[in-house]
C-alpha positions in Angstrom: -62.3 3.5 27.1 -58.8 4.9 27.4 -57.6 6.8 24.4 -54.0 7.9 24.3 -53.2 10.9 22.1 -49.4 11.2 21.4 -48.5 14.6 20.0 -45.1 15.6 18.6 -42.3 16.9 20.8 -43.1 20.4 19.7 -46.6 20.3 21.3 -47.4 19.5 24.8 -50.4 19.5 27.1 -50.1 22.9 28.9 -52.2 25.6 27.2 -50.4 26.6 24.1 -51.1 30.3 24.5 -52.3 32.6 27.3 -55.9 32.3 26.1 -56.2 28.5 26.5 -56.4 27.9 22.8 -55.5 24.3 22.2 -53.3 23.0 19.4 -55.6 21.8 16.6 -54.7 18.1 16.7 -55.2 18.0 20.5 -58.5 19.9 20.2 -59.7 17.7 17.4 -59.3 14.3 19.1 -60.4 15.5 22.5 -63.7 16.3 20.7 -63.7 13.2 18.6 -63.4 11.0 21.7 -65.6 13.1 24.0 -66.9 10.9 26.8 -63.8 8.7 26.8 -60.7 8.9 29.0 -58.4 10.9 26.7 -54.9 11.1 27.9 -52.6 13.5 26.1 -48.8 13.1 25.9 -46.2 14.4 26.3 -46.9 15.9 29.7 -44.0 18.5 29.5 -41.6 19.9 26.9 -39.1 17.3 25.7 -36.3 17.2 23.2 -34.7 13.8 22.8 -36.2 11.4 20.4 -35.2 8.0 21.9 -35.9 9.3 25.5 -39.4 10.3 24.4 -39.9 6.9 22.7 -38.9 4.9 25.7 -40.7 7.1 28.2 -44.1 6.8 26.4 -43.9 3.2 25.3 -45.6 1.7 28.4 -48.6 4.0 28.0 -48.8 3.2 24.3 -48.7 -0.6 25.0 -51.4 -0.3 27.7 -53.8 2.0 25.7 -57.0 0.6 24.1 -56.7 3.1 21.3 -53.6 5.1 20.4 -53.6 8.2 18.2 -50.2 8.8 16.7 -49.3 12.3 15.5 -46.0 12.9 13.6 -42.5 12.7 15.2 -41.6 10.4 18.1 -45.1 8.8 18.2 -44.4 7.1 14.9 -41.1 5.6 16.2 -42.7 4.6 19.4 -45.6 3.0 17.5 -43.3 1.0 15.3 -41.5 -0.3 18.3 -44.8 -1.2 20.0 -45.9 -3.1 16.9 -43.0 -5.5 17.4 -44.2 -6.1 21.0 -48.0 -6.0 20.8 -49.9 -7.8 18.1 -52.9 -5.3 18.0 -51.7 -1.9 19.3 -54.9 -0.1 18.3 -53.4 2.7 16.2 -55.0 5.6 14.5 -52.3 7.4 12.6 -52.7 11.1 12.0 -50.1 11.9 9.4 -48.9 14.9 7.3 -46.6 12.6 5.3 -47.0 9.6 3.0 -44.3 6.9 3.1 -42.3 6.8 0.0 -43.2 10.4 -0.9 -40.2 12.1 0.7 -36.7 13.4 0.1 -33.5 11.3 -0.2 -32.1 11.9 3.3 -31.3 8.8 5.3 -33.4 10.1 8.2 -36.4 10.6 5.9 -36.1 7.1 4.5 -36.0 5.6 8.0 -39.0 7.6 9.0 -40.8 6.4 5.9 -40.1 2.8 6.8 -41.4 3.3 10.3 -44.4 5.2 9.2 -45.4 2.5 6.7 -45.1 -0.1 9.4 -47.5 1.7 11.8 -49.9 2.5 8.9 -49.9 -1.2 7.9 -51.0 -2.0 11.5 -53.4 0.8 12.0 -57.2 0.7 12.3 -57.4 4.0 10.4 -55.2 6.7 8.9 -56.3 10.3 9.2 -54.8 12.8 6.6 -55.2 16.6 6.1 -55.2 16.7 2.3 -57.1 14.9 -0.4 -53.8 14.4 -2.3 -52.5 12.3 0.6 -55.7 10.3 0.7 -55.4 9.4 -2.9 -51.7 8.6 -2.6 -52.3 6.2 0.4 -55.2 4.5 -1.3 -53.1 4.0 -4.4 -50.5 2.3 -2.2 -53.1 -0.3 -1.3 -53.3 0.6 2.4 -55.8 -1.9 3.9 -57.3 0.3 6.6 -59.7 3.2 6.1 -58.1 6.5 5.1 -60.1 9.5 6.5 -59.7 13.1 5.3 -59.9 15.6 8.2 -59.1 19.2 7.2 -56.9 21.1 9.6 -59.3 22.6 12.1 -59.2 26.0 13.8 -60.6 27.7 16.9 -62.7 30.2 15.1 -63.7 31.9 18.3 -60.2 33.0 19.1 -59.0 33.4 15.5 -61.6 35.9 14.4 -62.0 38.8 12.0 -64.4 41.1 13.8 -62.1 44.0 13.4 -58.5 44.8 12.5 -56.5 45.8 15.6 -54.8 49.0 14.4 -53.0 49.3 17.7 -51.1 46.2 16.9 -50.4 47.3 13.3 -49.2 50.7 14.6 -46.9 49.0 17.1 -45.2 47.3 14.2 -45.3 50.4 12.0 -47.8 48.8 9.6 -51.0 50.1 8.0 -54.1 48.1 7.1 -53.8 46.5 3.6 -50.3 47.9 3.3 -48.4 44.5 3.3 -48.3 41.0 1.8 -47.9 38.5 4.6 -46.2 35.1 4.5 -46.1 32.9 7.6 -44.7 29.6 8.6 -41.5 27.6 8.5 -38.6 27.4 6.0 -40.6 25.7 3.2 -41.9 29.0 1.8 -40.9 30.6 -1.5 -39.7 34.0 -0.1 -38.7 35.4 -3.4 -42.1 34.7 -5.1 -44.0 36.4 -2.3 -41.6 39.3 -2.0 -41.8 40.0 -5.7 -45.6 39.9 -5.6 -45.5 42.5 -2.8 -43.1 44.6 -4.8 -45.3 44.7 -7.8 -48.3 45.6 -5.7 -46.3 48.4 -4.1 -46.7 47.0 -0.6 -44.3 45.8 2.1 -43.4 42.1 2.2 -43.9 40.9 5.8 -42.4 37.6 6.8 -43.6 36.1 10.1 -42.0 33.0 11.6 -41.5 31.4 15.0 -38.2 29.9 13.8 -34.9 31.8 14.0 -33.4 29.5 11.3 -36.3 30.3 8.9 -35.9 34.0 9.6 -32.2 34.0 8.8 -32.8 31.9 5.7 -35.4 34.4 4.6 -33.1 37.4 5.3 -30.3 35.9 3.2 -32.5 35.0 0.3 -34.1 38.4 0.2 -30.7 40.2 0.4 -29.4 38.0 -2.4 -32.2 39.1 -4.7 -32.0 42.8 -3.5 -35.5 42.5 -2.1 -34.8 43.5 1.5 -35.6 47.1 0.8 -39.4 46.5 1.0 -39.3 43.5 3.3 -39.5 43.0 7.1 -39.1 39.8 9.2 -41.0 39.3 12.5 -40.0 36.5 14.9 -42.4 35.1 17.5 -45.3 37.6 17.5 -47.9 36.7 20.1 -51.1 35.1 19.0 -53.1 38.3 19.5 -50.5 40.1 17.3 -50.6 37.4 14.7 -54.4 37.5 14.6 -54.2 41.3 13.8 -51.5 40.8 11.2 -53.5 38.2 9.3 -56.7 40.3 9.4 -54.9 43.5 8.2 -53.0 42.0 5.3 -53.6 42.9 1.6 -53.2 39.2 1.0 -51.7 36.2 2.9 -49.3 34.6 0.4 -48.3 31.0 1.1 -46.1 29.7 -1.8 -44.7 26.4 -0.5 -41.6 24.8 -1.8 -42.1 21.2 -0.5 -43.8 18.6 -2.6 -43.7 15.9 0.0 -46.2 17.1 2.5 -49.1 19.6 2.6 -47.1 22.4 4.2 -48.9 25.7 4.9 -52.3 24.3 5.9 -52.2 25.5 9.5 -51.3 29.0 8.4 -54.0 28.8 5.8 -56.9 27.9 8.1 -55.9 30.4 10.8 -55.6 33.2 8.3 -59.0 32.3 6.8 -60.6 32.4 10.2 -59.1 35.9 10.6 -60.8 37.0 7.4 -57.8 37.1 5.2 -57.6 36.6 1.5 -55.2 33.7 1.3 -53.2 32.5 -1.8 -52.0 28.9 -1.8 -50.7 26.3 -4.4 -53.3 24.2 -6.1 -51.7 21.0 -4.7 -53.1 21.7 -1.2 -56.2 23.7 -2.1 -58.7 20.8 -2.4 -61.1 20.7 0.5 -60.1 24.2 1.6 -60.0 26.9 -1.1 -62.2 27.5 -4.1 -60.3 29.8 -6.4 -61.8 33.3 -6.5 -64.5 32.5 -3.9 -63.0 32.0 -0.5 -59.3 32.2 -1.5 -56.9 32.3 -4.4 -54.7 29.8 -6.2 -51.1 30.6 -6.9 -50.6 30.2 -10.6 -48.0 31.7 -13.0 -45.1 34.0 -12.3 -45.2 36.7 -9.6 -45.9 39.2 -12.3 -48.8 37.2 -13.6 -50.3 36.6 -10.2 -49.9 40.2 -9.1 -51.5 41.3 -12.3 -54.5 39.1 -11.5 -54.7 40.6 -8.0 -54.8 44.1 -9.3 -57.4 43.3 -11.9 -59.6 41.5 -9.4 -59.0 43.6 -6.3 -62.7 44.5 -6.1 -63.4 40.8 -5.3 -61.1 40.7 -2.3 -63.6 42.0 0.3 -66.0 39.2 -0.7 -63.2 36.6 -0.7 -62.2 37.7 2.8 -65.8 37.4 4.0 -66.2 34.0 2.4 -62.9 32.8 3.9 -64.1 33.7 7.4 -67.5 32.0 6.8 -65.8 28.8 5.5 -63.5 28.6 8.5 -66.3 29.4 10.9 -68.8 26.8 9.5 -66.6 24.1 8.0 -63.2 24.2 9.7 -64.1 24.8 13.3 -63.0 22.1 15.8 -66.5 20.7 16.7 -67.6 20.4 13.1 -64.4 18.6 11.9 -64.4 16.4 15.0 -68.0 15.4 14.4 -67.2 14.4 10.8 -64.2 12.4 11.8 -66.1 10.7 14.6 -68.9 9.7 12.2 -66.4 8.3 9.7 -64.5 6.3 12.3 -67.7 4.8 13.7 -69.1 4.0 10.3 -65.9 2.1 9.4 -66.0 0.3 12.7 -62.7 1.8 13.7 -64.2 2.8 17.0 -67.7 2.7 18.4 
């Protein structure tokens, strides 16, 4: 059977780092459909939405089963649904239609997403909140929860690479780390770091997010104990996660489970990670393998100081959870079993 896997324009099929570590959605479905002819798109970096849609529409129409990740695949899938009666969709989504902001582009995307969901054989989501929201909407196909998976062999916590920390002028447990895109509450995390007496380290791959963080920190006079790193290598990022006092991921968005990729990678690196309660279910048990962000920065920092003796155990349990529950083969096996039991694919 031919299975087409359509990834976003930001992900393509060449190795995503120098060590051959695959992007987690690609790795997941290649394992789910092991033994099938899995064809991953796009084949090269692209940048224009409509060009991507038209370029990949023939493959989508010809596929027996089409896995649609966010971005242009949703648009292409909606178009295909007007041409082909049974396009064989599995929708892997980080968004729920109707739970979005008021931008016109977001509303259009919601409409197209709802169309492909209504014609899908299954919807795969990365948070339990999403699962409940879709089921409450009366979605007719099965909704499968698949936690964000991680390559726990590459992202590991065997030791903190002090050479990397020294290169950046850092010391182990001497900083609070926040990673990811523009949907992080910089001020919350920076204030926590200030109360703990550590550096606030902001890591991002996005120059826009870096500039936004810089302006916010300067506005609140927090730049004195803050640093911003853009585009560290994966080896460097692995060391930065492993060496952090905590990894603090206070997300601003309420419309999608932002921060989960950073969460699972940091857990695999043996970090104590703090996240909002809205995305914790299925990933973090407060005080056991991670921490829930509750209260003001002062209140959360006070809790950290009072429970700092628990952090070594939390770090060990985070690594164990990522290694045993979030690794690519385990998550893929669970997704495969659910899809087969619901007769989505067999």
